[in-house]
N, C-alpha and C positions, 0 to 999 in steps of 0.2 A: 501111599498115594491118597490124596484127599478125595472125599466123596464127590465133590464138584468136578475135579479133574477126571475121575473115573467115568462120570456121566458124560462129560464132553467127549471123551474118547469113544465110549460105547455108541453115542449118537453119531459121531463123526464117521465111524466106520460102518454104520448101518445096523449094528446089533440091536439097538433100541430105537423106537421112534423119536425123532427130534421134536422139539416144542412146536416149531413152525418150519414148513418147507415151502420155498418158492419153486414152483414147478414149471418146467417147460421154457424157461427163458435162457438168455445168454448173459454172461458177465464178462467184464473187461478185466483181463489178467494183467496186472501192472508189471509183472516180471517179464512176461513174454511179449506183451503188447498186442495180444490176440483176443478176439472175442471167442469165448468158450461156451458151448452148449452143455448145460448141466443143471441139475437141481441144486439148490443151495439150502443146506440144513442149518438151522439156528437153534441154539440152546440158551435160553435166557436172553442176554444181550450180546451173545457171541456167535459169530459164524464158525461152525465146527466142521463143515464138510462142503466140498465143491467138486466131488469126483464121482458123479454118476446119479443114479436114481435113489431117492430117499423116501421113507414114509414119515409122516408127521402127524402130531395130534391135531394140528391145524395146517391145512394145505391151501396155498394161494396160487391161482393160475396166473402166471406172468408170460404166457406164450406170446411170441412176437415182440417181446420187450427186451430191452437191454438193462440189466441191473448193475448199477454202479454204487456199491456200498460205501459212500463217503470217501472214495479214494484212500483207502486204508494204507497207512505207512507199512510198506512191505519190506523194509530194510531188515537184514539179519546179518549176523557176524560170521561170515563164511570162514574167516581165519580161525574162529573158535571151534568150528565143526569139521573143517577141512573137506567140505563137500560143496558142490554147486547148488544153486537154488532148485534145479530140477531133481537133484538127488535128495535134497533136504526133505 
C-alpha cells in the first residue's frame, strides 16, 4: 500500500488528524439526495471522510452552511463489486 493511500485511510477513519476539517456543516449526498450533517475531512486535495466528527490540523467552522464540493462524480461500478452504494 502506498504511503499516500495509507495516510488517506488513517485520516478518513479518524486515526490521525486530517489536514483540514470542515466542522458543523451539512453536505449534499449525491447518492441518496439527502443533506447529511457531518464533519468533512480533507487530506491534501482529497475528501477522505464524511462519517462523523474529525480532528484536523486546520479546522474551519461551517456551521449553518451547506457544503457542495463541486458535485463530485459519484459513479461507481457496482457490477464489479456486487454491492449497493450504501454497502460500498
